[in-house]
C-alpha positions, 0 to 999 in steps of 0.5 A: 264166143267162148270156147271150152274143151269137152272135159271143162264143158262136162265139168261146167255144163250147168254154167254153160247152159246158164250162159246160153240162156242169157244169149251166149254161144259156146263152142265145144272143142276136142283136141282143139277142133270145134265139134259142138255148139251150145247156144240160145234157142232163137225162137225163145229169144225173140218171144222174150224180147216181145214179152219184155217190150210189152212189160215195159209198155204196160208198166210205163206211166206214159199218158196220151192226153189224159188217158194212160196206155193201160186205160186204152188197153182196158177200154179196148177189151170191153168192146 
């Protein structure tokens, strides 16, 4: 967990938001005392994990016998 003062936080706000988007939590301090926190939104983080997992599954070349995962999904959509 990174700590930044208010002045530094104001000067680097865009970079801090980028860090939060990537999962980092930043504590903002005033006169050495923690007063605020910038961090990722938990619900988005969870949904990104699910989307990433689905992308990995669909892009994999895994075969189940002679059938690919993609073929099984497409077949299921027909019914």
